[in-house]
C-alpha positions as CSV (number, residue, x, y, z in Angstrom):
1,M,-35.9,-11.1,-16.4
2,Y,-34.3,-7.7,-16.3
3,G,-35.7,-7.0,-19.7
4,E,-39.2,-7.7,-18.4
5,I,-38.7,-5.3,-15.6
6,V,-37.4,-2.6,-17.8
7,E,-40.4,-3.0,-20.1
8,V,-42.7,-2.5,-17.1
9,W,-40.8,0.6,-16.2
10,A,-41.0,2.0,-19.8
11,A,-44.8,1.4,-19.8
12,W,-45.4,3.1,-16.5
13,T,-46.9,6.5,-16.3
14,P,-47.3,8.1,-12.8
15,P,-51.0,8.6,-12.0
16,R,-50.2,12.0,-10.6
17,A,-47.3,14.4,-10.5
18,L,-44.5,13.1,-8.3
19,G,-41.7,15.3,-6.7
20,L,-40.7,16.2,-3.2
21,A,-41.5,19.8,-2.3
22,L,-38.4,20.5,-0.3
23,S,-36.2,23.5,-0.6
24,A,-32.4,23.2,-0.9
25,G,-32.2,24.5,2.6
26,D,-34.5,21.8,3.9
27,C,-32.4,19.1,2.2
28,R,-29.2,20.5,3.6
29,T,-30.7,20.5,7.1
30,H,-31.4,16.8,6.7
31,W,-28.0,16.0,5.4
32,E,-26.1,18.0,8.0
33,Q,-27.9,15.8,10.6
34,G,-26.8,12.7,8.7
35,T,-30.4,11.9,7.7
36,P,-31.4,10.9,4.2
37,L,-34.7,12.1,2.7
38,V,-36.4,8.7,3.0
39,Q,-39.0,9.7,5.5
40,E,-40.1,12.5,3.3
41,A,-40.5,10.0,0.5
42,A,-42.4,7.6,2.7
43,R,-45.0,10.3,3.4
44,A,-45.2,11.3,-0.2
45,L,-45.5,7.9,-2.0
46,R,-48.9,6.3,-2.2
47,A,-49.8,2.7,-3.1
48,E,-51.6,3.7,-6.2
49,D,-48.4,5.5,-7.5
50,V,-46.5,2.2,-7.8
51,E,-49.3,-0.3,-8.1
52,D,-48.4,-1.3,-11.7
53,L,-44.6,-1.2,-11.0
54,V,-44.8,-3.5,-7.9
55,G,-47.3,-5.8,-9.6
56,G,-45.1,-6.1,-12.7
57,A,-42.0,-6.8,-10.6
58,M,-43.8,-9.6,-8.7
59,E,-45.1,-11.2,-11.9
60,A,-41.6,-11.2,-13.5
61,L,-40.1,-12.7,-10.4
62,A,-42.8,-15.4,-10.2
63,R,-42.1,-16.4,-13.8
64,A,-38.4,-16.5,-13.2
65,E,-38.7,-18.6,-10.0
66,P,-42.1,-20.4,-9.7
67,G,-41.1,-21.5,-6.2
68,L,-41.6,-18.0,-5.0
69,G,-45.2,-17.9,-6.2
70,A,-47.0,-18.7,-2.9
71,G,-45.0,-16.0,-1.0
72,L,-45.6,-13.5,-3.7
73,Q,-49.3,-14.2,-3.7
74,R,-49.4,-13.6,0.1
75,L,-47.5,-10.4,-0.5
76,A,-50.0,-9.2,-3.1
77,E,-52.9,-9.9,-0.8
78,A,-51.2,-8.0,2.0
79,W,-50.6,-5.1,-0.4
80,D,-54.3,-5.1,-1.4
81,Q,-55.3,-5.1,2.2
82,G,-53.0,-2.2,3.0
83,A,-50.9,-4.2,5.4
84,V,-47.9,-3.7,3.2
85,T,-47.4,-0.2,1.8
86,P,-44.7,1.5,-0.3
87,A,-43.2,2.8,2.9
88,A,-42.6,-0.8,4.0
89,L,-40.3,-1.4,1.1
90,L,-38.2,1.7,1.7
91,P,-34.8,1.5,3.4
92,E,-34.4,1.6,7.1
93,R,-31.1,1.7,9.1
94,G,-29.1,-1.4,8.0
95,R,-31.7,-2.9,5.7
96,V,-34.0,-2.4,2.8
97,G,-37.6,-2.5,4.0
98,S,-39.2,-2.4,7.4
99,G,-39.7,-6.2,7.8
100,A,-43.5,-6.0,7.3
101,A,-43.3,-7.5,3.8
102,E,-41.2,-10.4,5.0
103,R,-43.6,-11.1,7.9
104,A,-46.7,-10.9,5.6
105,S,-45.3,-13.1,2.8
106,G,-42.7,-15.4,4.3
107,L,-40.3,-14.3,1.6
108,S,-36.6,-13.7,2.5
109,A,-35.1,-10.2,3.0
110,D,-33.1,-10.7,-0.2
111,V,-36.3,-11.2,-2.2
112,I,-37.9,-8.1,-0.7
113,A,-34.8,-6.0,-1.3
114,F,-34.8,-7.1,-5.0
115,L,-38.5,-6.3,-5.3
116,A,-38.0,-2.9,-3.8
117,V,-35.6,-2.0,-6.6
118,A,-37.7,-3.6,-9.3
119,G,-40.9,-2.1,-8.0
120,L,-40.0,1.4,-6.8
121,R,-37.1,2.6,-8.9
122,P,-38.9,4.8,-11.5
123,A,-41.3,6.3,-8.9
124,L,-38.5,7.1,-6.5
125,D,-36.3,8.6,-9.3
126,A,-39.2,10.9,-10.2
127,L,-39.9,11.8,-6.6
128,F,-36.3,12.9,-6.0
129,V,-35.7,14.8,-9.3
130,P,-36.6,18.2,-7.8
131,V,-34.0,17.9,-5.0
132,R,-31.1,16.2,-6.8
133,E,-29.3,19.5,-7.5
134,A,-29.4,20.4,-3.8
135,L,-26.7,17.8,-3.1
136,V,-23.2,19.2,-3.2
137,E,-20.1,17.1,-2.6
138,S,-19.4,18.4,0.9
139,A,-23.0,17.8,2.1
140,W,-22.9,14.0,2.5
141,S,-20.1,11.6,3.4
142,L,-22.1,8.5,4.6
143,G,-22.2,5.1,2.9
144,V,-26.0,5.2,2.3
145,C,-27.9,7.1,-0.3
146,P,-28.5,10.7,0.8
147,F,-31.9,10.6,-0.9
148,C,-33.6,7.3,-0.2
149,G,-31.2,5.9,2.4
150,G,-30.5,2.8,0.3
151,P,-27.2,0.9,0.2
152,P,-24.9,1.6,-2.7
153,G,-25.3,-0.8,-5.6
154,F,-22.4,0.1,-7.9
155,T,-19.3,2.3,-8.0
156,D,-18.0,4.6,-10.8
157,V,-14.5,5.9,-10.9
158,I,-15.1,9.2,-12.6
159,E,-12.8,11.3,-14.8
160,D,-10.9,13.0,-12.0
161,G,-10.3,9.7,-10.2
162,R,-12.9,10.2,-7.5
163,R,-15.2,7.4,-6.4
164,R,-18.9,7.9,-7.0
165,L,-21.4,5.5,-5.5
166,A,-24.7,4.7,-7.2
167,C,-28.0,3.8,-5.5
168,Q,-30.0,1.2,-7.6
169,L,-33.2,1.9,-5.6
170,C,-33.7,5.5,-6.5
171,G,-31.0,6.4,-9.0
172,G,-29.1,8.7,-6.6
173,A,-25.3,9.1,-6.7
174,W,-22.8,10.7,-4.4
175,V,-19.0,11.0,-4.1
176,F,-17.4,8.8,-1.4
177,A,-14.0,8.2,0.1
178,K,-12.0,5.9,-2.2
179,L,-10.4,3.7,0.5
180,R,-13.4,3.4,2.9
181,C,-15.9,0.6,3.0
182,P,-19.4,2.2,2.6
183,F,-21.0,-0.8,4.5
184,C,-18.9,-1.0,7.7
185,G,-16.9,2.2,7.5
186,V,-13.4,0.6,7.9
187,E,-10.8,2.7,6.1
188,G,-7.5,1.8,4.5
189,A,-6.2,-0.1,1.6
190,Q,-5.2,-3.1,3.7
191,H,-8.9,-3.8,4.4
192,L,-9.9,-3.8,0.7
193,V,-9.5,-6.4,-2.0
194,R,-9.9,-6.0,-5.7
195,L,-11.1,-8.9,-7.8
196,T,-10.3,-8.3,-11.5
197,P,-11.3,-10.3,-14.5
198,E,-8.7,-12.2,-16.5
199,E,-10.1,-11.3,-19.8
200,A,-8.4,-8.2,-21.4
201,M,-11.7,-7.2,-23.0
202,E,-13.1,-6.4,-19.6
203,E,-10.4,-3.9,-18.7
204,G,-11.8,-1.2,-16.5
205,Y,-14.2,-3.5,-14.6
206,L,-13.5,-5.0,-11.2
207,V,-15.1,-6.1,-7.9
208,S,-14.1,-4.0,-4.9
209,A,-14.7,-6.0,-1.6
210,C,-14.1,-5.5,2.1
211,R,-12.1,-8.0,4.0
212,E,-13.8,-7.1,7.3
213,C,-17.6,-7.2,6.6
214,R,-17.2,-9.2,3.3
215,A,-19.5,-6.9,1.3
216,Y,-18.6,-6.0,-2.2
217,L,-19.5,-3.6,-5.0
218,K,-18.8,-3.9,-8.7
219,E,-16.9,-1.0,-10.2
220,V,-16.2,0.6,-13.6
221,D,-13.4,3.0,-14.2
222,R,-14.9,5.4,-16.7
223,R,-11.4,6.7,-17.6
224,A,-10.8,3.4,-19.2
225,R,-14.5,2.7,-20.2
226,W,-15.6,6.1,-21.3
227,N,-18.6,4.5,-23.2
228,A,-19.8,2.5,-20.2
229,G,-23.6,2.6,-19.6
230,P,-25.5,3.9,-16.6
231,A,-24.7,2.2,-13.3
232,L,-27.8,0.1,-13.1
233,I,-27.3,-1.3,-16.7
234,E,-23.6,-2.0,-16.0
235,D,-24.6,-3.8,-12.8
236,W,-27.4,-5.9,-14.3
237,G,-25.3,-6.6,-17.3
238,S,-22.4,-8.2,-15.4
239,P,-23.8,-11.2,-13.4
240,H,-20.6,-13.2,-13.9
241,F,-18.9,-10.7,-11.5
242,D,-21.5,-11.4,-8.9
243,L,-20.9,-15.1,-9.2
244,I,-17.1,-14.6,-8.8
245,A,-17.7,-12.6,-5.6
246,H,-20.4,-14.9,-4.3
247,R,-18.2,-18.0,-4.7
248,Q,-15.4,-16.3,-2.7
249,G,-17.8,-15.6,0.2
250,Y,-18.7,-12.0,-0.4
251,W,-22.2,-10.5,-0.3
252,R,-24.2,-7.5,-1.4
253,P,-27.3,-5.9,0.2
254,V,-29.4,-6.1,-2.9
255,P,-28.6,-9.4,-4.6
256,S,-28.3,-9.8,-8.4
257,I,-30.9,-12.0,-10.0
258,V,-28.5,-14.9,-10.5
259,Q,-27.6,-14.8,-6.8
260,L,-31.3,-14.5,-5.7
261,L,-32.5,-17.4,-7.7
262,A,-29.5,-19.5,-6.6
263,R,-30.6,-19.1,-3.0
264,T,-34.3,-20.0,-3.5
Protein backbone atom coordinates (compact mmCIF):
# COMPACT_ATOMS: atom_id res chain seq x y z
CA MET A 1 0.00 0.00 0.00
CA TYR A 2 2.83 2.40 0.76
CA GLY A 3 4.06 1.85 -2.79
CA GLU A 4 0.69 2.91 -4.16
CA ILE A 5 0.76 6.09 -2.11
CA VAL A 6 4.29 6.95 -3.22
CA GLU A 7 3.23 6.46 -6.84
CA VAL A 8 0.39 8.94 -6.32
CA TRP A 9 2.86 11.40 -4.83
CA ALA A 10 5.27 10.97 -7.73
CA ALA A 11 2.52 11.60 -10.28
CA TRP A 12 1.21 14.70 -8.50
CA THR A 13 1.85 18.14 -9.93
CA PRO A 14 0.60 21.15 -7.97
CA PRO A 15 -2.03 23.06 -9.97
CA ARG A 16 -0.43 26.32 -8.86
CA ALA A 17 2.73 27.49 -7.16
CA LEU A 18 2.76 26.59 -3.48
CA GLY A 19 4.88 28.27 -0.82
CA LEU A 20 4.24 30.36 2.26
CA ALA A 21 5.11 34.03 1.82
CA LEU A 22 6.49 34.54 5.32
CA SER A 23 9.69 36.30 6.20
CA ALA A 24 12.20 34.74 8.56
CA GLY A 25 11.16 37.37 11.09
CA ASP A 26 7.51 36.38 10.79
CA CYS A 27 8.44 32.76 11.39
CA ARG A 28 10.55 33.59 14.42
CA THR A 29 7.69 35.60 15.90
CA HIS A 30 5.41 32.55 15.64
CA TRP A 31 8.04 30.26 17.13
CA GLU A 32 8.94 32.59 19.98
CA GLN A 33 5.25 32.45 20.96
CA GLY A 34 5.29 28.65 20.81
CA THR A 35 3.04 28.62 17.75
CA PRO A 36 3.69 26.47 14.67
CA LEU A 37 2.88 27.78 11.21
CA VAL A 38 -0.17 25.56 10.75
CA GLN A 39 -2.71 28.39 10.62
CA GLU A 40 -0.76 30.02 7.82
CA ALA A 41 -0.85 26.71 5.98
CA ALA A 42 -4.60 26.34 6.58
CA ARG A 43 -5.21 29.71 4.97
CA ALA A 44 -2.95 28.98 2.02
CA LEU A 45 -3.98 25.42 1.09
CA ARG A 46 -7.00 24.92 -1.17
CA ALA A 47 -9.01 21.78 -1.87
CA GLU A 48 -8.00 21.77 -5.53
CA ASP A 49 -4.32 21.77 -4.52
CA VAL A 50 -4.61 18.31 -2.95
CA GLU A 51 -7.62 16.81 -4.76
CA ASP A 52 -5.59 14.13 -6.52
CA LEU A 53 -3.48 13.37 -3.45
CA VAL A 54 -6.38 12.93 -1.06
CA GLY A 55 -8.40 10.96 -3.62
CA GLY A 56 -5.47 8.65 -4.34
CA ALA A 57 -4.87 8.05 -0.63
CA MET A 58 -8.52 7.16 -0.05
CA GLU A 59 -8.54 4.76 -2.99
CA ALA A 60 -5.37 3.02 -1.79
CA LEU A 61 -6.78 2.64 1.71
CA ALA A 62 -10.10 1.32 0.39
CA ARG A 63 -8.27 -1.35 -1.61
CA ALA A 64 -6.18 -2.34 1.41
CA GLU A 65 -9.18 -2.54 3.74
CA PRO A 66 -12.56 -2.81 1.95
CA GLY A 67 -14.35 -2.53 5.28
CA LEU A 68 -13.46 1.17 5.30
CA GLY A 69 -15.15 1.73 1.95
CA ALA A 70 -18.46 3.13 3.22
CA GLY A 71 -16.77 5.61 5.54
CA LEU A 72 -14.34 6.69 2.85
CA GLN A 73 -17.25 7.23 0.46
CA ARG A 74 -18.97 9.46 3.02
CA LEU A 75 -15.72 11.36 3.45
CA ALA A 76 -15.38 11.83 -0.32
CA GLU A 77 -18.93 13.19 -0.50
CA ALA A 78 -18.27 15.60 2.37
CA TRP A 79 -15.09 16.74 0.61
CA ASP A 80 -16.96 17.36 -2.65
CA GLN A 81 -19.59 19.37 -0.76
CA GLY A 82 -16.94 21.47 0.97
CA ALA A 83 -17.92 20.20 4.43
CA VAL A 84 -14.42 18.76 4.85
CA THR A 85 -11.49 20.85 3.65
CA PRO A 86 -7.70 20.50 3.75
CA ALA A 87 -7.72 22.61 6.92
CA ALA A 88 -9.86 19.94 8.60
CA LEU A 89 -7.01 17.44 8.15
CA LEU A 90 -4.30 19.68 9.59
CA PRO A 91 -3.06 19.24 13.17
CA GLU A 92 -4.70 20.94 16.11
CA ARG A 93 -3.57 20.86 19.71
CA GLY A 94 -3.23 17.24 20.77
CA ARG A 95 -4.55 15.66 17.58
CA VAL A 96 -4.30 15.45 13.79
CA GLY A 97 -7.40 16.99 12.22
CA SER A 98 -10.23 19.13 13.57
CA GLY A 99 -12.68 16.27 14.04
CA ALA A 100 -14.84 17.35 11.08
CA ALA A 101 -13.66 14.44 8.93
CA GLU A 102 -14.49 11.89 11.63
CA ARG A 103 -17.96 13.37 12.15
CA ALA A 104 -18.72 13.42 8.43
CA SER A 105 -17.44 9.92 7.71
CA GLY A 106 -17.73 7.87 10.87
CA LEU A 107 -14.09 6.87 10.44
CA SER A 108 -11.78 6.67 13.44
CA ALA A 109 -9.26 9.36 14.35
CA ASP A 110 -6.45 6.91 13.47
CA VAL A 111 -7.77 6.50 9.92
CA ILE A 112 -8.05 10.25 9.46
CA ALA A 113 -4.54 10.81 10.83
CA PHE A 114 -3.16 8.27 8.39
CA LEU A 115 -5.08 9.87 5.51
CA ALA A 116 -3.74 13.29 6.47
CA VAL A 117 -0.17 12.06 5.98
CA ALA A 118 -0.96 10.08 2.84
CA GLY A 119 -3.06 12.85 1.31
CA LEU A 120 -1.23 16.04 2.29
CA ARG A 121 2.49 15.27 2.62
CA PRO A 122 3.77 16.46 -0.81
CA ALA A 123 1.66 19.62 -0.77
CA LEU A 124 2.66 20.58 2.77
CA ASP A 125 6.30 19.87 2.00
CA ALA A 126 6.12 22.24 -0.97
CA LEU A 127 4.23 24.83 1.06
CA PHE A 128 6.90 25.01 3.77
CA VAL A 129 9.99 24.91 1.51
CA PRO A 130 10.43 28.73 1.51
CA VAL A 131 10.49 28.89 5.33
CA ARG A 132 12.55 25.82 6.23
CA GLU A 133 15.82 27.73 6.53
CA ALA A 134 14.31 30.20 8.98
CA LEU A 135 14.36 27.53 11.68
CA VAL A 136 17.47 27.62 13.83
CA GLU A 137 18.12 25.17 16.66
CA SER A 138 17.35 27.63 19.44
CA ALA A 139 14.06 28.74 17.92
CA TRP A 140 11.93 25.71 18.83
CA SER A 141 11.96 23.28 21.75
CA LEU A 142 8.43 21.81 21.72
CA GLY A 143 7.46 18.25 20.88
CA VAL A 144 5.34 19.15 17.84
CA CYS A 145 6.47 20.18 14.39
CA PRO A 146 7.32 23.90 14.21
CA PHE A 147 5.91 24.03 10.69
CA CYS A 148 2.61 22.11 10.58
CA GLY A 149 2.15 21.38 14.28
CA GLY A 150 2.03 17.63 13.70
CA PRO A 151 3.34 15.03 16.13
CA PRO A 152 6.80 13.57 15.51
CA GLY A 153 6.78 10.34 13.54
CA PHE A 154 10.41 9.24 13.73
CA THR A 155 13.71 10.00 15.47
CA ASP A 156 17.19 10.34 14.01
CA VAL A 157 20.30 10.37 16.16
CA ILE A 158 22.59 12.50 14.02
CA GLU A 159 26.35 12.54 13.69
CA ASP A 160 27.05 14.65 16.78
CA GLY A 161 24.75 12.51 18.96
CA ARG A 162 21.85 14.95 19.09
CA ARG A 163 18.26 13.79 18.67
CA ARG A 164 16.33 15.09 15.64
CA LEU A 165 12.60 14.52 15.37
CA ALA A 166 10.90 14.13 11.99
CA CYS A 167 7.35 15.08 11.04
CA GLN A 168 5.77 12.60 8.63
CA LEU A 169 2.95 15.00 7.77
CA CYS A 170 5.00 17.81 6.23
CA GLY A 171 8.60 16.58 6.21
CA GLY A 172 9.79 19.02 8.86
CA ALA A 173 12.62 18.19 11.27
CA TRP A 174 13.88 19.78 14.48
CA VAL A 175 16.41 19.06 17.21
CA PHE A 176 14.88 17.95 20.51
CA ALA A 177 16.09 17.11 24.01
CA LYS A 178 17.43 13.57 24.10
CA LEU A 179 15.87 12.48 27.42
CA ARG A 180 12.49 14.19 27.14
CA CYS A 181 9.26 12.63 25.86
CA PRO A 182 7.95 14.83 23.02
CA PHE A 183 4.38 13.69 23.69
CA CYS A 184 3.89 14.29 27.43
CA GLY A 185 7.02 16.30 28.26
CA VAL A 186 8.29 14.11 31.08
CA GLU A 187 12.07 14.24 31.32
CA GLY A 188 14.67 11.79 32.60
CA ALA A 189 16.09 8.44 31.60
CA GLN A 190 13.99 6.66 34.24
CA HIS A 191 10.84 7.47 32.28
CA LEU A 192 12.09 6.09 28.98
CA VAL A 193 12.43 2.54 27.73
CA ARG A 194 14.32 1.31 24.71
CA LEU A 195 13.14 -1.73 22.81
CA THR A 196 15.96 -3.11 20.67
CA PRO A 197 15.82 -5.85 18.04
CA GLU A 198 17.58 -9.11 18.71
CA GLU A 199 18.94 -9.44 15.18
CA ALA A 200 22.49 -8.12 14.80
CA MET A 201 21.68 -7.03 11.24
CA GLU A 202 19.37 -4.35 12.68
CA GLU A 203 22.02 -2.68 14.79
CA GLY A 204 21.36 1.05 15.03
CA TYR A 205 17.57 0.69 15.08
CA LEU A 206 15.39 0.75 18.17
CA VAL A 207 12.05 1.82 19.57
CA SER A 208 12.14 4.64 22.13
CA ALA A 209 9.04 4.65 24.34
CA CYS A 210 7.73 6.59 27.34
CA ARG A 211 6.70 4.70 30.47
CA GLU A 212 4.35 7.53 31.49
CA CYS A 213 2.17 8.25 28.42
CA ARG A 214 3.01 4.95 26.65
CA ALA A 215 3.81 6.69 23.36
CA TYR A 216 6.73 5.56 21.23
CA LEU A 217 8.92 6.54 18.31
CA LYS A 218 11.13 4.42 16.12
CA GLU A 219 14.72 5.60 15.97
CA VAL A 220 17.78 5.14 13.80
CA ASP A 221 21.27 6.04 14.94
CA ARG A 222 22.87 7.43 11.81
CA ARG A 223 26.33 7.07 13.31
CA ALA A 224 25.85 3.31 13.05
CA ARG A 225 23.56 3.42 10.00
CA TRP A 226 25.19 6.09 7.85
CA ASN A 227 23.39 4.80 4.74
CA ALA A 228 19.89 4.81 6.28
CA GLY A 229 17.17 6.36 4.15
CA PRO A 230 14.93 9.37 4.85
CA ALA A 231 12.86 9.24 8.03
CA LEU A 232 9.57 8.44 6.27
CA ILE A 233 11.08 5.55 4.31
CA GLU A 234 12.75 4.14 7.43
CA ASP A 235 9.45 4.38 9.29
CA TRP A 236 7.32 2.78 6.58
CA GLY A 237 9.96 0.12 5.98
CA SER A 238 10.00 -1.18 9.56
CA PRO A 239 6.45 -2.32 10.42
CA HIS A 240 7.81 -5.17 12.57
CA PHE A 241 9.01 -2.56 15.10
CA ASP A 242 5.48 -1.15 15.25
CA LEU A 243 4.12 -4.60 16.01
CA ILE A 244 6.67 -5.09 18.79
CA ALA A 245 5.70 -1.79 20.40
CA HIS A 246 1.96 -2.32 19.89
CA ARG A 247 2.06 -5.76 21.49
CA GLN A 248 3.72 -4.26 24.57
CA GLY A 249 0.97 -1.67 24.96
CA TYR A 250 2.59 1.38 23.37
CA TRP A 251 0.93 3.70 20.84
CA ARG A 252 1.79 6.37 18.28
CA PRO A 253 -0.27 9.38 17.10
CA VAL A 254 -0.19 8.38 13.43
CA PRO A 255 -0.43 4.59 13.21
CA SER A 256 1.52 2.49 10.77
CA ILE A 257 -0.54 0.69 8.15
CA VAL A 258 -0.19 -2.68 9.88
CA GLN A 259 -1.53 -1.21 13.12
CA LEU A 260 -4.29 0.65 11.34
CA LEU A 261 -5.59 -2.39 9.50
CA ALA A 262 -5.32 -4.52 12.63
CA ARG A 263 -7.74 -2.16 14.38
CA THR A 264 -10.38 -2.03 11.62
